[in-house]
C-alpha positions, -999 to 999 in steps of 0.1 A, spaced: -227 431 -92 -208 398 -94 -177 414 -80 -197 427 -50 -212 393 -43 -178 377 -46 -161 402 -23 -189 401 3 -190 363 2 -153 360 9 -151 387 36 -148 375 72 -168 404 85 -186 434 71 -177 466 90 -205 492 93 -191 521 115 -219 545 106 -226 568 136 -259 583 125 -293 568 128 -295 551 95 -331 542 86 -320 510 67 -286 495 62 -286 481 27 -250 471 29 -256 451 61 -285 433 43 -263 427 12 -236 412 34 -261 390 52 -275 377 19 -239 366 12 -236 350 46 -212 376 60 -216 388 96 -215 425 104 -199 446 131 -220 477 135 -228 506 159 -260 500 178 -280 528 162 -308 533 138 -320 500 121 -290 480 131 -306 462 161 -335 452 137 -311 439 110 -285 422 132 -293 393 156 -265 400 181 -241 371 185 -256 351 156 -255 374 125 -231 400 138 -222 422 167 -235 455 179 -212 480 197 -218 514 213 -186 528 200 -168 514 170 -132 522 182 -138 507 216 -159 479 203 -136 469 175 -123 439 195 -157 423 189 -147 417 153 -132 383 162 -166 372 175 -179 374 139 -153 351 124 -169 319 137 -205 327 131 -226 303 110 -226 319 76 -254 296 63 -277 308 92 -269 344 84 -278 340 47 -310 320 55 -322 345 81 -317 374 57 -336 356 29 -364 347 52 -369 381 69 -360 404 40 -375 389 8 -400 407 -14 -430 388 0 -423 396 36 -414 432 28 -446 436 8 -467 423 37 -450 447 61 -455 477 38 -492 468 34 -496 466 72 -480 500 76 -502 516 49 -533 500 65 -523 515 98 -519 549 83 -552 547 65 -569 536 98 -554 565 116 -566 589 89 -601 575 90 -603 579 128 -595 616 125 -624 623 101 
């Protein structure tokens, strides 16, 4: 764990070239917690995790968009870490899960 944190904290950019619709990019969140921006393909949960231009860059095609990596180098690493901790902490996530469950329960009750 310590090695992962050290590596992510010293990386200039996290590369996330996953081409499928990933439901949640844990590696992107781990990098953000360490203050490291991410260059990712604009699919799945990436637009939700990455604030384009502030916490990373989103590209349609990784090979053609690779030049955007330099945009990540000067991003505010403190902002990236603070945003990740604010949006993706256990309290916030618990509230979001409860809202989702309540919505499902409401839908179930309206069908009865």
